[in-house]
KOLLUMSE-925656 format. One record per residue (C-alpha): x, y, z; residue in three letters; chain; residue number from 1. Coordinates in nm, 4 decimals, decimal comma. Layout:
BEGIN
site c1 = X; c2 = Y; c3 = Z; r = ALA; c = A; k = NUM;
...
% end
This chain:
BEGIN
site c1 = -10,0896; c2 = -5,8148; c3 = 12,5084; r = MET; c = A; k = 1;
site c1 = -10,1337; c2 = -5,5119; c3 = 12,7278; r = ALA; c = A; k = 2;
site c1 = -10,2073; c2 = -5,7275; c3 = 13,0582; r = ASP; c = A; k = 3;
site c1 = -9,9153; c2 = -5,9485; c3 = 13,0174; r = LYS; c = A; k = 4;
site c1 = -9,6448; c2 = -5,9037; c3 = 13,2658; r = LYS; c = A; k = 5;
site c1 = -9,3063; c2 = -5,8255; c3 = 13,1061; r = ARG; c = A; k = 6;
site c1 = -8,9323; c2 = -5,9505; c3 = 13,1720; r = CYS; c = A; k = 7;
site c1 = -8,6829; c2 = -5,7530; c3 = 13,0688; r = VAL; c = A; k = 8;
site c1 = -8,3014; c2 = -5,9053; c3 = 13,0550; r = VAL; c = A; k = 9;
site c1 = -8,1150; c2 = -5,5966; c3 = 13,1115; r = THR; c = A; k = 10;
site c1 = -7,7163; c2 = -5,7493; c3 = 13,1719; r = GLY; c = A; k = 11;
site c1 = -7,5502; c2 = -6,0458; c3 = 13,1264; r = LEU; c = A; k = 12;
site c1 = -7,3265; c2 = -6,2068; c3 = 13,3681; r = GLY; c = A; k = 13;
site c1 = -7,1798; c2 = -6,5933; c3 = 13,3284; r = LEU; c = A; k = 14;
site c1 = -6,8699; c2 = -6,7901; c3 = 13,4618; r = ILE; c = A; k = 15;
site c1 = -6,8410; c2 = -7,1554; c3 = 13,4061; r = CYS; c = A; k = 16;
site c1 = -6,6162; c2 = -7,3538; c3 = 13,2619; r = GLY; c = A; k = 17;
site c1 = -6,5011; c2 = -7,2059; c3 = 12,9596; r = VAL; c = A; k = 18;
site c1 = -6,4398; c2 = -6,8840; c3 = 13,1087; r = GLY; c = A; k = 19;
site c1 = -6,5263; c2 = -6,6543; c3 = 13,3989; r = ASP; c = A; k = 20;
site c1 = -6,7028; c2 = -6,3763; c3 = 13,2037; r = ASN; c = A; k = 21;
site c1 = -6,9811; c2 = -6,3333; c3 = 12,9007; r = VAL; c = A; k = 22;
site c1 = -6,7274; c2 = -6,2440; c3 = 12,6449; r = LYS; c = A; k = 23;
site c1 = -6,4848; c2 = -6,4940; c3 = 12,7436; r = ASP; c = A; k = 24;
site c1 = -6,7388; c2 = -6,7821; c3 = 12,7643; r = CYS; c = A; k = 25;
site c1 = -6,8306; c2 = -6,6771; c3 = 12,3921; r = TRP; c = A; k = 26;
site c1 = -6,5139; c2 = -6,6883; c3 = 12,2500; r = ASP; c = A; k = 27;
site c1 = -6,4200; c2 = -7,0129; c3 = 12,3847; r = ALA; c = A; k = 28;
site c1 = -6,7501; c2 = -7,2150; c3 = 12,2961; r = VAL; c = A; k = 29;
site c1 = -6,7333; c2 = -7,0304; c3 = 11,9263; r = THR; c = A; k = 30;
site c1 = -6,3808; c2 = -7,1441; c3 = 11,8773; r = LEU; c = A; k = 31;
site c1 = -6,5055; c2 = -7,5406; c3 = 11,9924; r = GLY; c = A; k = 32;
site c1 = -6,3671; c2 = -7,5055; c3 = 12,3186; r = HIS; c = A; k = 33;
site c1 = -6,5982; c2 = -7,7230; c3 = 12,5935; r = SER; c = A; k = 34;
site c1 = -6,4203; c2 = -7,6647; c3 = 12,9297; r = GLY; c = A; k = 35;
site c1 = -6,4694; c2 = -8,0286; c3 = 13,0388; r = ILE; c = A; k = 36;
site c1 = -6,1654; c2 = -8,1707; c3 = 13,1624; r = ASP; c = A; k = 37;
site c1 = -6,0593; c2 = -8,4024; c3 = 13,4697; r = GLU; c = A; k = 38;
site c1 = -6,2578; c2 = -8,3344; c3 = 13,7846; r = VAL; c = A; k = 39;
site c1 = -6,0168; c2 = -8,1637; c3 = 14,0631; r = LYS; c = A; k = 40;
site c1 = -6,2415; c2 = -7,9898; c3 = 14,3245; r = SER; c = A; k = 41;
site c1 = -6,3895; c2 = -8,3436; c3 = 14,4550; r = VAL; c = A; k = 42;
site c1 = -6,2233; c2 = -8,6785; c3 = 14,4998; r = ASP; c = A; k = 43;
site c1 = -6,4183; c2 = -8,8691; c3 = 14,2154; r = THR; c = A; k = 44;
site c1 = -6,2414; c2 = -9,2143; c3 = 14,2932; r = SER; c = A; k = 45;
site c1 = -6,5607; c2 = -9,3683; c3 = 14,3513; r = ASN; c = A; k = 46;
site c1 = -6,7613; c2 = -9,2006; c3 = 14,0958; r = CYS; c = A; k = 47;
site c1 = -6,8379; c2 = -9,3652; c3 = 13,7642; r = TYR; c = A; k = 48;
site c1 = -6,7213; c2 = -9,0388; c3 = 13,5988; r = ALA; c = A; k = 49;
site c1 = -6,4108; c2 = -8,8466; c3 = 13,6387; r = HIS; c = A; k = 50;
site c1 = -6,4451; c2 = -8,5578; c3 = 13,4065; r = LYS; c = A; k = 51;
site c1 = -6,6715; c2 = -8,2443; c3 = 13,4351; r = GLY; c = A; k = 52;
site c1 = -6,6567; c2 = -7,8807; c3 = 13,3828; r = ALA; c = A; k = 53;
site c1 = -6,5288; c2 = -7,6362; c3 = 13,6538; r = GLU; c = A; k = 54;
site c1 = -6,4594; c2 = -7,2978; c3 = 13,7310; r = VAL; c = A; k = 55;
site c1 = -6,0769; c2 = -7,2614; c3 = 13,8374; r = ASP; c = A; k = 56;
site c1 = -6,1477; c2 = -6,9648; c3 = 14,0582; r = LYS; c = A; k = 57;
site c1 = -6,0969; c2 = -7,0241; c3 = 14,4068; r = ALA; c = A; k = 58;
site c1 = -6,3871; c2 = -6,9111; c3 = 14,5915; r = SER; c = A; k = 59;
site c1 = -6,1537; c2 = -6,6734; c3 = 14,8137; r = SER; c = A; k = 60;
site c1 = -6,1229; c2 = -6,4928; c3 = 14,4360; r = GLU; c = A; k = 61;
site c1 = -6,4833; c2 = -6,4755; c3 = 14,3743; r = LEU; c = A; k = 62;
site c1 = -6,6135; c2 = -6,3033; c3 = 14,6816; r = SER; c = A; k = 63;
site c1 = -6,4801; c2 = -6,2569; c3 = 15,0485; r = PRO; c = A; k = 64;
site c1 = -6,8284; c2 = -6,3466; c3 = 15,1693; r = GLU; c = A; k = 65;
site c1 = -6,8556; c2 = -6,6568; c3 = 15,3794; r = ASN; c = A; k = 66;
site c1 = -7,1179; c2 = -6,8244; c3 = 15,1559; r = TYR; c = A; k = 67;
site c1 = -7,1570; c2 = -7,1463; c3 = 14,9796; r = ASP; c = A; k = 68;
site c1 = -6,9595; c2 = -7,1968; c3 = 14,6626; r = ARG; c = A; k = 69;
site c1 = -7,2983; c2 = -7,1640; c3 = 14,4199; r = SER; c = A; k = 70;
site c1 = -7,3735; c2 = -6,8584; c3 = 14,5843; r = SER; c = A; k = 71;
site c1 = -7,0265; c2 = -6,6947; c3 = 14,5088; r = LEU; c = A; k = 72;
site c1 = -7,0157; c2 = -6,8047; c3 = 14,1522; r = LEU; c = A; k = 73;
site c1 = -7,4130; c2 = -6,6624; c3 = 14,1190; r = CYS; c = A; k = 74;
site c1 = -7,2696; c2 = -6,3640; c3 = 14,3042; r = ILE; c = A; k = 75;
site c1 = -6,9989; c2 = -6,3199; c3 = 14,0231; r = HIS; c = A; k = 76;
site c1 = -7,1994; c2 = -6,3653; c3 = 13,7237; r = ALA; c = A; k = 77;
site c1 = -7,4588; c2 = -6,1129; c3 = 13,9081; r = ALA; c = A; k = 78;
site c1 = -7,1813; c2 = -5,8492; c3 = 13,9309; r = ASN; c = A; k = 79;
site c1 = -7,0932; c2 = -5,8579; c3 = 13,5917; r = GLU; c = A; k = 80;
site c1 = -7,4731; c2 = -5,8563; c3 = 13,4502; r = ALA; c = A; k = 81;
site c1 = -7,5200; c2 = -5,5378; c3 = 13,6828; r = PHE; c = A; k = 82;
site c1 = -7,1964; c2 = -5,3856; c3 = 13,5453; r = GLU; c = A; k = 83;
site c1 = -7,3139; c2 = -5,4772; c3 = 13,1826; r = ASP; c = A; k = 84;
site c1 = -7,6679; c2 = -5,3162; c3 = 13,2476; r = ALA; c = A; k = 85;
site c1 = -7,5612; c2 = -5,0165; c3 = 13,4024; r = ASN; c = A; k = 86;
site c1 = -7,8064; c2 = -5,0533; c3 = 13,7116; r = ILE; c = A; k = 87;
site c1 = -7,7552; c2 = -4,9001; c3 = 14,0458; r = ASP; c = A; k = 88;
site c1 = -7,8010; c2 = -5,1695; c3 = 14,2951; r = ALA; c = A; k = 89;
site c1 = -7,9401; c2 = -4,9865; c3 = 14,5261; r = SER; c = A; k = 90;
site c1 = -8,2988; c2 = -4,9422; c3 = 14,3095; r = GLU; c = A; k = 91;
site c1 = -8,5869; c2 = -5,0511; c3 = 14,4742; r = LYS; c = A; k = 92;
site c1 = -8,7258; c2 = -5,2964; c3 = 14,2293; r = ASN; c = A; k = 93;
site c1 = -8,4731; c2 = -5,5161; c3 = 14,1050; r = ILE; c = A; k = 94;
site c1 = -8,5326; c2 = -5,8842; c3 = 14,1089; r = GLY; c = A; k = 95;
site c1 = -8,2711; c2 = -6,1863; c3 = 14,0645; r = VAL; c = A; k = 96;
site c1 = -8,3578; c2 = -6,4691; c3 = 13,8659; r = ILE; c = A; k = 97;
site c1 = -8,1422; c2 = -6,7975; c3 = 13,8776; r = LEU; c = A; k = 98;
site c1 = -8,1179; c2 = -7,1298; c3 = 13,8085; r = GLY; c = A; k = 99;
site c1 = -7,8892; c2 = -7,4041; c3 = 13,9266; r = SER; c = A; k = 100;
site c1 = -7,9330; c2 = -7,7961; c3 = 13,9137; r = CYS; c = A; k = 101;
site c1 = -7,7198; c2 = -7,8712; c3 = 14,2458; r = VAL; c = A; k = 102;
site c1 = -7,6869; c2 = -7,5604; c3 = 14,4230; r = GLY; c = A; k = 103;
site c1 = -7,5244; c2 = -7,6491; c3 = 14,7583; r = GLY; c = A; k = 104;
site c1 = -7,4472; c2 = -8,0126; c3 = 14,7053; r = ALA; c = A; k = 105;
site c1 = -7,0687; c2 = -7,9324; c3 = 14,7921; r = ALA; c = A; k = 106;
site c1 = -7,1590; c2 = -7,7886; c3 = 15,1062; r = SER; c = A; k = 107;
site c1 = -7,4052; c2 = -8,0578; c3 = 15,2463; r = ILE; c = A; k = 108;
site c1 = -7,1202; c2 = -8,3438; c3 = 15,0831; r = ASP; c = A; k = 109;
site c1 = -6,8284; c2 = -8,1871; c3 = 15,2946; r = LYS; c = A; k = 110;
site c1 = -7,0405; c2 = -8,1241; c3 = 15,5978; r = TYR; c = A; k = 111;
site c1 = -7,1538; c2 = -8,5133; c3 = 15,5944; r = TYR; c = A; k = 112;
site c1 = -6,7939; c2 = -8,6369; c3 = 15,5047; r = THR; c = A; k = 113;
site c1 = -6,6412; c2 = -8,4252; c3 = 15,7830; r = ASP; c = A; k = 114;
site c1 = -6,8919; c2 = -8,5070; c3 = 16,0490; r = GLU; c = A; k = 115;
site c1 = -6,9633; c2 = -8,8617; c3 = 15,9600; r = THR; c = A; k = 116;
site c1 = -6,5921; c2 = -8,9458; c3 = 15,9916; r = ALA; c = A; k = 117;
site c1 = -6,6064; c2 = -8,8543; c3 = 16,3744; r = VAL; c = A; k = 118;
site c1 = -6,9458; c2 = -8,8993; c3 = 16,4770; r = LYS; c = A; k = 119;
site c1 = -7,0788; c2 = -9,2248; c3 = 16,2860; r = LYS; c = A; k = 120;
site c1 = -7,2734; c2 = -9,3162; c3 = 16,5701; r = LYS; c = A; k = 121;
site c1 = -7,4711; c2 = -8,9688; c3 = 16,6749; r = ILE; c = A; k = 122;
site c1 = -7,4818; c2 = -8,8310; c3 = 16,3196; r = PHE; c = A; k = 123;
site c1 = -7,8676; c2 = -8,8130; c3 = 16,3003; r = SER; c = A; k = 124;
site c1 = -7,8631; c2 = -8,5959; c3 = 16,6449; r = LYS; c = A; k = 125;
site c1 = -7,5525; c2 = -8,3910; c3 = 16,4908; r = TRP; c = A; k = 126;
site c1 = -7,7848; c2 = -8,3289; c3 = 16,1579; r = VAL; c = A; k = 127;
site c1 = -8,0550; c2 = -8,2312; c3 = 16,4084; r = LEU; c = A; k = 128;
site c1 = -7,8390; c2 = -7,9547; c3 = 16,5942; r = ARG; c = A; k = 129;
site c1 = -7,7203; c2 = -7,8516; c3 = 16,2816; r = GLN; c = A; k = 130;
site c1 = -7,9481; c2 = -7,8099; c3 = 16,0348; r = LEU; c = A; k = 131;
site c1 = -8,0547; c2 = -7,4525; c3 = 16,1216; r = PRO; c = A; k = 132;
site c1 = -7,6900; c2 = -7,2957; c3 = 16,1085; r = THR; c = A; k = 133;
site c1 = -7,6230; c2 = -7,5023; c3 = 15,7759; r = MET; c = A; k = 134;
site c1 = -7,8968; c2 = -7,4204; c3 = 15,5601; r = PHE; c = A; k = 135;
site c1 = -7,8319; c2 = -7,0577; c3 = 15,5236; r = PRO; c = A; k = 136;
site c1 = -7,5137; c2 = -7,1466; c3 = 15,3959; r = LEU; c = A; k = 137;
site c1 = -7,5782; c2 = -7,4324; c3 = 15,1667; r = ILE; c = A; k = 138;
site c1 = -7,9510; c2 = -7,3989; c3 = 15,0655; r = SER; c = A; k = 139;
site c1 = -7,9848; c2 = -7,3082; c3 = 14,6690; r = ASP; c = A; k = 140;
site c1 = -8,2475; c2 = -7,0758; c3 = 14,8024; r = LEU; c = A; k = 141;
site c1 = -8,0426; c2 = -6,8724; c3 = 14,9534; r = ARG; c = A; k = 142;
site c1 = -7,8130; c2 = -6,7620; c3 = 14,6531; r = ALA; c = A; k = 143;
site c1 = -8,0915; c2 = -6,5021; c3 = 14,5026; r = SER; c = A; k = 144;
site c1 = -8,0849; c2 = -6,3036; c3 = 14,8566; r = PRO; c = A; k = 145;
site c1 = -7,7300; c2 = -6,3350; c3 = 14,8833; r = GLN; c = A; k = 146;
site c1 = -7,6707; c2 = -6,1772; c3 = 14,5359; r = ILE; c = A; k = 147;
site c1 = -7,9072; c2 = -5,8697; c3 = 14,6308; r = LEU; c = A; k = 148;
site c1 = -7,7241; c2 = -5,8052; c3 = 14,9692; r = SER; c = A; k = 149;
site c1 = -7,3950; c2 = -5,8490; c3 = 14,8177; r = THR; c = A; k = 150;
site c1 = -7,4739; c2 = -5,5946; c3 = 14,5104; r = LEU; c = A; k = 151;
site c1 = -7,6363; c2 = -5,3709; c3 = 14,7619; r = VAL; c = A; k = 152;
site c1 = -7,3758; c2 = -5,3607; c3 = 15,0285; r = ARG; c = A; k = 153;
site c1 = -7,1290; c2 = -5,2831; c3 = 14,7433; r = GLN; c = A; k = 154;
site c1 = -7,3370; c2 = -4,9872; c3 = 14,5865; r = ALA; c = A; k = 155;
site c1 = -7,3290; c2 = -4,8136; c3 = 14,9399; r = GLN; c = A; k = 156;
% end
């Protein structure tokens, strides 16, 4: 066992359709609340499903950063986890592990919808031109470094 690497969970943070912190989420689910309702954040008129679990907070309430919404939600939860763990974010040996199933998808859809409405014929050229500037905002891979940089800035 001595040669195995370990992971220690030192703090918890959560934001989802039933609450914006661990306590509220736990209280809601133990009372049987599901958080599922009619989707309001995107147009579902052309979708077969119209219900989902959404976070009611606006992106501006989550963080002043100009990041994709999935990153902002991660940063919100990470702030709670760091507070719960009583960790100084300026420490050197800190890692972030997160999971997401559709991180950045809303931003990708917005870019696609906005630009194709105006530039249908030249969309492929536009994507090639815009992809380098879009990727840092919408990639699910960006959430971890965005969380760390935000927490370190807040600690300074």
